[in-house]
N, C-alpha and C positions, 0 to 999 in steps of 0.2 A: 948607165944602168939604172933602171927605175926602181924606186923603193916599194916594198910590199905595203899594201893598204892595211891600215889598222882601224880599230874602233867598230862601232855598229854600222853595218851597211845601210845605206839609204835607198829606199825603193821609190821610184818616180810615182807621183800621184795617180797617173793613168794606170800604171801597173797594179797598184793597190786596189783601185776601183775594179779592174778586171778580175783580180783574185776574189774580192768580195762578191762581185756579181756572179762569178763561176760557182762559188760556194753556195750562194743563195739558190742558183739554178739547180745545183745538185740536190739540195735539200728538198726543193719543190718536186723535183723528179722522183726522189726516193719516196716522198709522201704519196705522190700519185701512183707510183708502182705498187706501194703497199695496198692502197685501196682498190686498185684495179686487178692486181695479181694474187693477193692473199686470199685464202679461203674465207668466204663470208661466214659470219658467226651463225647465221640461220638462213634457211632457204624458204621462199625466195627473198633475196635482199634487193629491194626496189627503191632506191633513194629518189626523192623528188625535191624540187626547189621550194623554199618557203619565203614569202614576202611579209615581213612584219607590218602590222597596222600602226596607227598612232599610239604613242605611249600615254600613260596616266601619271598623275602626281598627287601626293597627299598635301592638303593645305597646311601651311606651317602652324596655324593655330590649333590643329588637331594633334600635334606632336607634343607629348609631355616630356620636357627635358629636365624636370626637377625630381622625377621618381627615383627613389633610392634603390640600388640593386645590391645583391650579395652573390658572390661566386664561390663555390667550393671546388677544390682541386680534384680532378679526375684524370687518371693517367691518359696522356694523348693517344696511346695505343688502343685504348678502349673505344674511342671514337663515338661518344654518346650522341644520339640524334635528337632525342626529345626528352622532356622532363614532365613528370606527373607527381602530384602531391596528394596523399590520402587524407582521410579525416583526422588522423592523429598528427599531421604535420610532417610525416616522413616523406623524403624525396626519393623518387625512383627514376633510374635511367637505364637504357639498354646499351649493350656493347656490340661491336662487330663480330664478336665470337659467339653470339647467341646467349648471352647472359643478362639477367636483370640484376642491377646493383641497387642497394638501399642505403640511404644516408639518414641516420636517426638524429632527431633534434639534439643539439648540444654535443655532438660528436664531430671529430675532425675528418674522418675518412669514410669510405664506402665499404659495405660488406656484401658478399654474394647473397641474393635472395631467391632466385629461381633460374633454372636452365630451360630456355624456350627453344633453342636451336635457331637455325636460319640467321636472319639479320633483323632484330627488332628495331622498328623505326618509330611510328606514331604510338603514343601511350595516352591513356585516359582512364580515370576511375569511374565505375558505374555507381548506382545508388546503394549497392551492397558492399561497396569498398573492394570490389574485385578489379584488378588491373586488366584492362582490355588492351591487347597488343596487336598492332598492324605489323605482321612479320613478313618481311620480304622473302619470298621463296617458300613460305609455309601457308600463309593465309591469315585468318583472324583467330586470335587466341584469347583465353581468359585465364588469369592467374589468381587463385584464391588468396585470402590473407595469410594462409598457412604455406603458400608457395606451390600448391598443386596446379598443374598446367592442363588446360583443356582446349582442344581445337574446336572452335565454334563453326567455322566454315573454311573450306579449302577450294570451293568452286562456286560459281554463280552463273545462271543461264547456260548450264552445261559446259562451261569453260573454266579451267583452273585459274585460281587467283595467283598469278605469277609474280606480281610486283605490288603487294600491299604496302602502302606508303604512309598515309596519315589517316586519322579517324576523328570523328566527333560524335558525341552521344546526345540525342535529343531528350526532351523532358519526359517523353513516353518510354525512354529506355532503348529506343532503336539506335543502332550503330550505323553511321554513314562512313564509308570507307573508300578511299581513292586507290584504284588499281592502275598504276601509272602506265604499264605497258603489258599487253597480253602476249607479247612475243619474246621479250628479252628479260632475263634475270640471272642471278648468280649461278643457278643450277643449269640453265640452258647454255650459258656462256663458258662454263668450265673455269679455267684459271685466268681468264682475261681480267684485266684490272678494272675496267669500267664497262658494265653492261649498258649504261645509259648513253655512252658515246655513240654506239651504233644505232640506238633508237633515234637520237638527235640527227645523225647523219642521214638516216633513211627518211626522216621528216614526214612520217605518216601517223595518222590518228589511231594509235593502238590502245589508248587509255579509256577508262570508264569509271563511273561512280556506282558503288554497291550499297544496298541497304540490308542490314541484318536485323531481323525481328526476333528478340529473345523469347517472345511468347510462343511463336511457331517454330523457332530455330531454323528459319528459312532465309537464305540470302538471295536477294533479287537484284537484277541489274536495272538501275534507275536511268542511267544515261551512258551512252557509248560514243565512239567516234571523237574522243578528246585527245589533244596533244599533250601527253605526259602530265596528267593532273597530279598535283602534289599536295599542298596544304588544303585542309577542308575545315569549314566552320558551319555551325547551325545558328541561324538568326533567331532572335527571341520569338518570332511568330511562326 
C-alpha cells in the first residue's frame, strides 16, 4: 500500500516554463484584442510606426550638482504639474481638480487661490503679476492677483486648443504655448485614464505651438505637425 504524498508538490522545470509561457501568451493576446477590438477613443484612429533618431546628452560640466533645493509638501492627490513664483515670493501650483493653490512665504501649507477648471498644467507670471495658465481642455487663461479668472484663448487657426500643456512668456509679453495634441484630451476621452496613451500609440504629429499676443488678444499658430510638444522656453534673443 503506497503512502500519500505530503509537502509542497514539485513541478518539473519544463512544466513551469510552459505555464509561464502560456500566461505571457495570454497577456499578449489580451492586449492585442483590446487594441484591435475595443472601440477607438476617436475616429479615425490610424496608428503608424515611429523610428527614433539618435539621442542627445547634456555635458556633465553643465549640470550644477551643488544647487540647494527646498521642497514643500503638497498632497499627492493634488498632482501639481508646474510651479510659478510671483514678485512677492509666493509659490503657486495647479491641481488635477482644476484648482490653483498658493503657498505664502513662511507658511507650512498651501491654500486655495483660484478655481480655473480643466487641468492646469504650465504656469508663468507676466509683467503685471497675473498668473498665465496653460489649462488642458480649456485653453490659455489669466488669473489676476485677486484670483479673477479670464480665458485669453480657447482656439487658434480655427481649431480648438485641446491640450494646452506648457507656456513661456517673451520680453514683449507674448505668450508661447504648446498644444500637445489637437485630437485627444480629457474631454474628448471621457473617463479614460490616459488620453496621451492613445496619442502615443497612434504616433502621428497632432501637436503645435501657439503664440498669443496680449496687445491684439489674438492667438496664432506658429508651428504645426509636431509629435506631442510639451515643455517650451523662450531664448534671450
